[in-house]
Wavefront OBJ file of the C-alpha trace (Angstrom):
o trace
v 26.777 -13.301 12.877
v 28.191 -14.934 16.003
v 30.472 -12.899 18.204
v 33.951 -13.950 19.182
v 32.695 -16.451 21.732
v 29.995 -17.781 19.382
v 27.369 -17.353 22.149
v 25.265 -14.551 20.718
v 24.485 -12.822 17.443
v 25.702 -9.366 16.548
v 23.616 -9.249 13.362
v 20.791 -11.794 12.929
v 20.698 -13.654 9.614
v 18.972 -16.670 8.178
v 20.844 -19.986 8.207
v 21.880 -20.882 4.681
v 19.760 -23.565 3.012
v 21.070 -26.494 1.025
v 21.120 -24.312 -2.062
v 22.975 -21.383 -0.519
v 23.736 -19.850 -3.812
v 19.980 -19.379 -4.458
v 18.188 -18.871 -1.155
v 20.968 -18.516 1.442
v 22.787 -15.336 2.499
v 26.304 -16.727 2.054
v 28.070 -14.994 -0.859
v 31.287 -17.057 -0.865
v 33.746 -18.808 1.437
v 37.263 -17.599 2.171
v 40.359 -19.740 2.737
v 42.967 -17.863 4.678
v 45.940 -18.339 6.986
v 45.636 -15.142 9.079
v 46.942 -15.797 12.549
v 45.350 -14.496 15.719
v 41.835 -14.185 16.992
v 38.761 -14.472 14.753
v 37.927 -11.269 12.909
v 34.745 -9.591 11.615
v 35.068 -7.246 8.642
v 32.196 -5.052 7.345
v 31.945 -3.369 3.939
v 29.162 -1.942 1.764
v 27.486 -4.258 -0.685
v 25.118 -3.494 -3.551
v 22.065 -1.416 -2.675
v 21.157 -1.354 0.995
v 23.167 -4.427 1.985
v 26.285 -4.919 4.005
v 28.921 -7.548 3.272
v 29.969 -9.005 6.591
v 33.073 -11.247 6.583
v 33.875 -13.640 9.364
v 37.411 -15.006 9.471
v 37.839 -17.825 11.930
v 41.084 -18.283 13.789
v 43.767 -18.889 11.237
v 46.567 -21.422 11.220
v 49.239 -18.979 12.395
v 51.230 -19.125 9.171
v 50.834 -22.870 8.724
v 49.612 -22.460 5.154
v 46.086 -23.212 4.013
v 45.157 -25.508 6.836
v 41.406 -25.174 7.378
v 40.075 -24.471 10.836
v 36.680 -25.840 11.883
v 33.984 -23.172 11.432
v 31.410 -22.194 13.995
v 28.483 -24.527 13.265
v 26.139 -21.561 12.787
v 27.954 -20.845 9.529
v 27.132 -24.207 8.010
v 29.420 -26.899 6.673
v 32.658 -27.090 8.601
v 34.535 -28.280 5.511
v 33.519 -25.326 3.404
v 36.463 -23.188 4.467
v 37.633 -21.155 7.457
v 35.906 -17.950 6.536
v 32.657 -16.821 4.904
v 31.152 -13.612 3.567
v 27.422 -13.049 4.090
v 25.079 -10.230 2.930
v 22.974 -8.529 5.560
v 20.177 -6.361 4.243
v 19.401 -3.144 6.037
v 15.792 -2.070 6.472
v 12.661 -4.171 6.308
v 12.555 -7.939 6.357
v 11.813 -9.442 2.939
v 10.918 -13.132 2.818
v 10.662 -13.311 -0.952
v 13.264 -15.628 -2.516
v 15.995 -13.980 -4.577
v 14.753 -15.624 -7.756
v 11.396 -13.949 -7.381
v 12.962 -10.551 -6.761
v 15.218 -10.937 -9.813
v 12.207 -11.943 -11.907
v 10.442 -8.724 -10.885
v 13.458 -6.644 -11.777
v 13.926 -8.319 -15.152
v 10.213 -7.980 -15.998
v 10.464 -4.195 -15.624
v 13.336 -3.713 -18.092
v 11.214 -3.387 -21.225
v 8.957 -0.709 -19.776
v 11.841 1.189 -18.294
v 13.866 1.105 -21.564
v 10.814 2.276 -23.495
v 10.330 5.204 -21.094
v 13.992 6.251 -21.465
v 13.705 6.065 -25.234
v 10.599 8.286 -25.111
v 12.446 10.741 -22.870
v 15.386 10.854 -25.264
v 13.072 11.533 -28.230
v 11.363 14.263 -26.266
v 14.656 15.955 -25.366
v 15.826 15.827 -28.975
v 12.543 17.284 -30.154
v 12.654 20.085 -27.584
v 16.232 21.008 -28.471
v 18.285 19.722 -25.597
v 18.278 18.774 -21.900
v 17.262 22.248 -20.712
v 13.647 21.183 -20.953
v 13.191 17.979 -19.026
v 9.396 17.864 -18.902
v 6.772 18.773 -21.485
v 3.091 19.369 -20.805
v 2.024 15.858 -21.680
v 5.065 13.966 -20.354
v 3.129 12.992 -17.213
v 0.793 10.893 -19.400
v 3.767 8.911 -20.688
v 4.982 8.332 -17.148
v 1.461 7.360 -16.082
v 1.387 4.585 -18.698
v 4.765 3.435 -17.440
v 3.575 3.532 -13.829
v 0.543 1.411 -14.564
v 2.748 -1.102 -16.328
v 5.094 -1.444 -13.347
v 2.125 -1.549 -10.961
v 0.832 -4.536 -12.870
v 4.267 -6.127 -12.589
v 4.237 -5.728 -8.815
v 1.026 -7.737 -8.526
v -2.714 -7.703 -9.263
v -5.199 -5.369 -7.668
v -7.668 -6.528 -5.010
v -10.795 -5.182 -3.455
v -12.415 -5.463 -0.047
v -14.117 -8.744 0.906
v -17.500 -9.047 -0.728
v -16.956 -6.330 -3.321
v -16.803 -8.628 -6.309
v -19.337 -11.194 -5.121
v -22.145 -11.317 -2.624
v -21.632 -12.223 1.052
v -23.006 -15.708 0.736
v -19.525 -17.176 0.341
v -15.927 -16.310 1.072
v -12.501 -17.512 0.105
v -10.489 -19.898 2.213
v -7.814 -18.580 4.531
v -5.091 -19.865 2.206
v -6.599 -18.105 -0.821
v -6.991 -14.861 1.167
v -3.394 -14.949 2.289
v -2.057 -15.660 -1.164
v -4.079 -12.768 -2.615
v -2.900 -10.149 -0.119
v -1.381 -7.146 -1.956
v 2.156 -6.001 -1.193
v 3.157 -2.846 0.599
v 5.398 -1.879 -2.371
v 2.392 -1.900 -4.732
v 0.308 0.126 -2.271
v 2.962 2.838 -2.032
v 3.597 2.735 -5.755
v -0.067 3.452 -6.578
v -0.286 6.184 -3.960
v 2.806 7.888 -5.402
v 1.184 7.670 -8.814
v -1.918 9.497 -7.571
v -0.053 12.408 -6.057
v 3.070 12.733 -8.184
v 2.068 11.571 -11.650
v -1.658 11.795 -12.474
v -2.578 15.430 -12.928
v -6.251 14.508 -13.344
v -6.375 12.907 -9.888
v -6.561 16.291 -8.163
v -10.040 16.898 -9.584
v -11.466 13.721 -8.044
v -9.113 12.989 -5.213
v -11.650 11.569 -2.674
v -12.772 8.901 -5.136
v -9.202 8.046 -6.050
v -8.437 7.448 -2.404
v -11.614 5.384 -2.040
v -10.350 3.073 -4.822
v -6.853 2.979 -3.309
v -8.201 2.114 0.142
v -10.412 -0.587 -1.315
v -7.307 -2.286 -2.749
v -4.848 -1.758 0.094
v -6.755 -1.352 3.376
v -5.607 -4.830 4.321
v -1.942 -3.798 4.438
v -2.391 -0.665 6.585
v -2.436 -2.615 9.886
v -3.744 -5.757 11.505
v -6.988 -4.067 12.564
v -8.756 -2.400 9.665
v -12.170 -2.414 8.010
v -10.994 -5.238 5.786
v -10.519 -7.421 8.872
v -13.917 -6.406 10.261
v -15.699 -7.232 7.005
v -13.912 -10.480 6.569
v -15.148 -11.647 9.988
v -18.634 -10.416 9.252
v -18.584 -12.199 5.913
v -17.986 -15.504 7.671
v -20.542 -14.812 10.347
v -23.394 -14.033 7.960
v -23.421 -17.599 6.731
v -25.015 -18.832 9.934
v -27.320 -15.825 10.563
v -30.882 -15.903 9.238
v -31.781 -12.451 10.636
v -28.466 -10.533 10.583
v -30.304 -7.265 11.545
v -30.462 -8.581 15.123
v -26.629 -8.530 15.361
v -24.929 -5.246 16.084
v -21.862 -6.283 14.052
v -24.059 -6.333 10.943
v -24.923 -2.679 11.313
v -21.417 -1.695 12.346
v -20.002 -3.379 9.234
v -22.472 -1.563 6.975
v -21.659 1.785 8.599
v -17.921 1.169 8.219
v -18.240 0.231 4.530
v -20.443 3.243 3.886
v -18.004 5.620 5.624
v -15.188 4.743 3.207
v -17.390 4.608 0.095
v -17.626 0.871 -0.502
v -21.209 1.247 -1.688
v -21.521 -2.092 -3.455
v -20.896 -3.841 -0.119
v -23.400 -1.600 1.661
v -26.195 -2.245 -0.840
v -25.533 -6.019 -0.791
v -25.609 -6.149 2.994
v -28.755 -4.079 3.321
v -30.588 -6.425 1.009
v -29.665 -9.341 3.208
v -31.961 -7.776 5.855
v -34.485 -10.248 7.176
v -37.473 -8.211 6.075
v -36.721 -9.185 2.477
v -37.537 -12.822 3.173
v -40.798 -14.085 1.699
v -42.294 -15.126 5.014
v -41.423 -11.799 6.697
v -42.176 -9.102 4.108
v -45.949 -8.916 4.804
v -45.498 -8.425 8.533
v -42.578 -6.027 8.216
v -43.530 -3.886 5.212
v -42.793 -0.538 6.851
v -39.391 -1.744 8.111
v -38.640 -3.207 4.689
v -39.689 0.047 2.995
v -37.253 2.037 5.133
v -34.396 -0.354 4.448
v -35.078 -0.291 0.700
v -35.347 3.546 0.693
v -31.944 3.835 2.332
v -30.471 1.296 -0.046
v -31.862 3.213 -3.086
v -30.540 6.567 -1.723
v -27.081 5.045 -1.305
v -27.176 3.496 -4.781
v -27.889 6.966 -6.223
v -25.172 8.801 -4.307
v -23.429 11.371 -6.580
v -19.733 10.604 -7.094
v -17.149 13.022 -8.526
v -15.279 10.728 -10.895
v -15.104 10.199 -14.661
v -16.928 6.891 -14.644
v -18.015 3.924 -12.590
v -17.681 0.209 -13.274
v -20.685 -1.421 -14.870
v -23.327 -2.159 -12.218
v -21.558 -0.210 -9.478
v -23.869 1.918 -7.268
v -23.704 5.687 -7.446
v -23.961 8.325 -10.162
v -20.736 9.533 -11.730
v -20.241 13.247 -12.523
v -17.134 14.352 -14.326
v -17.717 18.121 -13.924
v -17.682 19.749 -10.490
v -20.624 22.175 -11.050
v -22.895 19.323 -12.068
v -21.674 17.249 -9.172
v -22.234 20.067 -6.714
v -25.812 20.569 -7.841
v -26.582 16.847 -7.694
v -24.834 16.505 -4.313
v -26.946 19.284 -2.719
v -30.138 17.770 -4.088
v -29.205 14.285 -2.937
v -28.182 15.552 0.556
v -31.548 17.271 0.945
v -33.265 13.912 0.211
v -31.159 12.232 2.895
v -32.017 14.934 5.388
v -35.743 14.683 4.455
v -35.674 10.938 5.049
v -33.900 11.468 8.353
v -36.854 13.586 9.560
v -39.586 11.324 8.156
v -42.540 10.316 10.334
v -42.245 6.711 9.159
v -39.518 6.051 11.670
v -42.161 5.998 14.427
v -43.802 3.032 12.738
v -40.609 0.916 12.686
v -41.011 -1.714 15.446
v -37.561 -3.265 15.083
v -35.275 -1.274 17.352
v -31.976 -2.542 15.896
v -33.048 -1.710 12.325
v -34.228 1.743 13.458
v -30.897 2.556 15.141
v -28.838 0.990 12.388
v -30.543 2.902 9.538
v -30.356 6.151 11.549
v -26.659 5.644 11.940
v -26.248 5.180 8.222
v -28.043 8.417 7.558
v -25.774 10.232 9.993
v -22.754 8.868 8.110
v -24.222 10.138 4.844
v -24.796 13.561 6.425
v -21.140 13.742 7.493
v -21.456 13.328 11.274
v -17.856 13.481 12.514
v -18.618 11.366 15.631
v -20.169 8.598 13.562
v -17.389 8.661 10.996
v -14.850 8.356 13.805
v -16.684 5.349 15.283
v -17.163 3.680 11.900
v -13.426 3.721 10.989
v -10.477 1.857 12.458
v -7.365 3.393 10.930
v -6.471 7.030 10.443
v -6.294 6.612 6.673
v -9.833 5.225 6.659
v -10.968 8.239 8.671
v -9.257 10.597 6.244
v -11.017 8.976 3.236
v -14.361 9.143 5.102
v -13.782 12.810 5.886
v -12.968 13.640 2.253
v -15.905 11.686 0.929
v -18.656 12.865 3.259
v -17.421 16.171 4.768
v -15.116 17.685 2.127
v -16.094 16.042 -1.207
v -14.826 18.987 -3.235
v -11.242 18.945 -1.792
v -8.154 19.241 -3.963
v -4.643 18.169 -3.173
v -3.641 21.690 -2.192
v -6.529 22.295 0.197
v -4.956 21.301 3.516
v -4.824 17.587 2.975
v -1.727 17.227 5.187
v -3.502 19.007 8.019
v -6.564 16.715 7.694
v -4.236 13.700 7.792
v -2.503 14.877 10.950
v -5.842 15.475 12.651
v -6.977 11.980 11.696
v -3.810 10.521 13.128
v -4.438 12.368 16.384
v -8.088 11.272 16.431
v -7.060 7.657 16.080
v -4.330 7.897 18.723
v -6.012 5.323 20.938
v -5.462 2.607 18.284
v -1.697 2.935 18.529
v -1.355 4.915 15.286
v -0.447 8.148 17.029
v 2.099 10.569 15.664
v 4.986 9.432 17.900
v 4.637 5.821 16.776
v 4.747 6.763 13.094
v 8.496 7.257 13.299
v 8.861 3.515 14.025
v 6.643 2.555 11.102
v 8.159 3.658 7.758
v 5.009 2.634 5.903
v 2.739 4.931 7.914
v 5.313 7.759 7.828
v 5.683 7.363 4.070
v 1.930 7.649 3.532
v 1.874 10.883 5.541
v 4.851 12.227 3.527
v 3.112 11.489 0.254
v -0.077 13.213 1.419
v 2.028 16.179 2.557
v 4.000 16.372 -0.691
v 7.248 16.090 1.297
v 9.491 14.747 -1.471
v 12.618 14.466 0.674
v 10.924 12.227 3.234
v 9.229 10.252 0.466
v 12.657 9.505 -1.098
v 14.178 8.590 2.268
v 11.303 6.274 3.297
v 10.964 4.678 -0.121
v 14.646 3.742 0.147
v 13.845 1.903 3.354
v 10.838 0.037 1.850
v 11.731 -0.524 -1.786
v 14.475 -2.669 -3.272
v 17.254 -0.576 -4.862
v 16.242 -1.554 -8.412
v 12.687 -0.347 -7.821
v 13.945 3.063 -6.560
v 15.203 3.782 -10.101
v 11.600 3.489 -11.248
v 10.204 5.517 -8.385
v 12.471 8.371 -9.417
v 10.628 8.557 -12.734
v 7.327 8.951 -10.931
v 8.532 11.610 -8.529
v 10.002 13.796 -11.304
v 6.983 13.469 -13.708
v 5.397 16.808 -12.832
v 7.368 18.226 -9.947
v 10.216 20.687 -10.720
v 11.348 20.554 -7.123
v 11.673 16.774 -7.278
v 13.661 17.065 -10.475
v 16.070 19.459 -8.781
v 16.362 17.319 -5.700
v 16.973 14.029 -7.481
v 19.159 15.319 -10.328
v 21.438 17.435 -8.157
v 25.019 16.250 -8.019
v 26.002 15.319 -4.473
v 29.537 15.425 -3.088
v 28.893 12.649 -0.528
v 27.870 10.392 -3.397
v 31.032 10.958 -5.344
v 29.612 13.686 -7.543
v 26.619 11.764 -8.859
v 22.917 12.389 -8.323
v 20.395 10.257 -6.472
v 18.832 9.420 -9.829
v 22.168 8.170 -11.166
v 22.903 6.269 -7.984
v 19.682 4.267 -8.110
v 20.218 3.536 -11.812
v 23.574 2.104 -10.920
v 21.888 -0.145 -8.371
v 19.358 -1.163 -11.043
v 22.201 -2.014 -13.404
v 23.862 -4.132 -10.670
v 20.694 -6.150 -10.158
v 20.384 -6.767 -13.881
v 23.991 -7.438 -14.808
v 26.127 -8.336 -11.802
v 24.272 -10.876 -9.811
v 26.471 -13.785 -8.715
v 24.573 -16.283 -10.829
v 25.079 -14.245 -13.968
v 28.798 -15.057 -13.991
v 28.019 -18.748 -14.301
v 26.736 -18.127 -17.802
v 29.541 -18.372 -20.368
l 1 2 3 4 5 6 7 8 9 10 11 12 13 14 15 16 17 18 19 20 21 22 23 24 25 26 27 28 29 30 31 32 33 34 35 36 37 38 39 40 41 42 43 44 45 46 47 48 49 50 51 52 53 54 55 56 57 58 59 60 61 62 63 64 65 66 67 68 69 70 71 72 73 74 75 76 77 78 79 80 81 82 83 84 85 86 87 88 89 90 91 92 93 94 95 96 97 98 99 100 101 102 103 104 105 106 107 108 109 110 111 112 113 114 115 116 117 118 119 120 121 122 123 124 125 126 127 128 129 130 131 132 133 134 135 136 137 138 139 140 141 142 143 144 145 146 147 148 149 150 151 152 153 154 155 156 157 158 159 160 161 162 163 164 165 166 167 168 169 170 171 172 173 174 175 176 177 178 179 180 181 182 183 184 185 186 187 188 189 190 191 192 193 194 195 196 197 198 199 200 201 202 203 204 205 206 207 208 209 210 211 212 213 214 215 216 217 218 219 220 221 222 223 224 225 226 227 228 229 230 231 232 233 234 235 236 237 238 239 240 241 242 243 244 245 246 247 248 249 250 251 252 253 254 255 256 257 258 259 260 261 262 263 264 265 266 267 268 269 270 271 272 273 274 275 276 277 278 279 280 281 282 283 284 285 286 287 288 289 290 291 292 293 294 295 296 297 298 299 300 301 302 303 304 305 306 307 308 309 310 311 312 313 314 315 316 317 318 319 320 321 322 323 324 325 326 327 328 329 330 331 332 333 334 335 336 337 338 339 340 341 342 343 344 345 346 347 348 349 350 351 352 353 354 355 356 357 358 359 360 361 362 363 364 365 366 367 368 369 370 371 372 373 374 375 376 377 378 379 380 381 382 383 384 385 386 387 388 389 390 391 392 393 394 395 396 397 398 399 400 401 402 403 404 405 406 407 408 409 410 411 412 413 414 415 416 417 418 419 420 421 422 423 424 425 426 427 428 429 430 431 432 433 434 435 436 437 438 439 440 441 442 443 444 445 446 447 448 449 450 451 452 453 454 455 456 457 458 459 460 461 462 463 464 465 466 467 468 469 470 471 472 473 474 475 476 477 478 479 480 481 482 483 484 485 486 487 488 489 490 491 492 493 494 495 496
């Protein structure tokens, strides 16, 4: 908005396009005859928006004579006042039509969930029992449906195919996941899925594989993307330190398919090299086989994925100890003295240190504090549950990565990072507050269902009547916002 002199902006906003009703921020124009200086009026709009009205200098009682508008407001013949919507919080470049389509596509799943809840309450004899033992499974199905609505899932570069090719920059940018989907899936892990606690490290490995790219501008995803492009022109990648650093980073966070693929691009596998480098090739292959047999505490693995899945912790513990002893035995093998390629020797030794849980090597192999946390859970504390000091581990990882700019003081200026920490800490109040800053109001109505799936404290917090909200609860407030999006958009009134 321009100030009274028209020289500066009090609140920045995008200039309306030719189709202002669709993509612009102008809600409507105002014809008035208010005398005196120009005026700016502010009122609450739907959700987290403000309606800002700018009334240009009126005609001093001369009737409806139009006064020329400030050119920043668009067409000077449109009227002598306009009302614009200013959204509070994060910048969202998605067009309104796309956001409405997302909201409309969620209606069926949301209505079905409410119908299931009503049937459950009737069966249980009233609203006194709001959650049954298997209600979280119903919410989990709902969560996965909404997650699919928010966009497809993606993996790290090279996870689906080998490293001989890579997508164009345009394809990579178009396939970047959204922050909303990343947060949604993380909330599902900690607030909905009761089974996630038994194999938390692997759940976070999968989450990081899909959303590492949105954590910051400098993550393992960025490193592997650059390596992927560089490998095209390298015949002997083992001579390049970035090759070994990329393998160590992927291994630290559990992206084993990438690790095995990269190791088998080693120059010793080439037909004209294998006879002269058989000891070196044997060491590389031994490490690759050990990694491909790494025990993993999870119900199952995708077809062809490296690792051995164990669903029961006692079996996993026994297999883990046996496998770790094999890694330690290889680390002390005498064959290392026969390896004449120094870069291969140092690179493979570094991989073994990562597998053995060396804190120093895990710290060097990761870029973001969330990557370090996943590496710690996977290689140092593979038996951790949600209740076993996860928040403390997360804070230590933030402090360890302070030199990257992700220190604790800067988290307050980054709602995404602060929200991740709040979810890991099970701090429901902060989760609700930060989700409100990141999510659109209609999506908050859906988030409420996830937060209350298995947490009695969250139910009390979100269903409590609040005096400052006019006697309604946070859950009811967000449902009202959802109803506004579905039923009261300005274009809806054009349909007769």
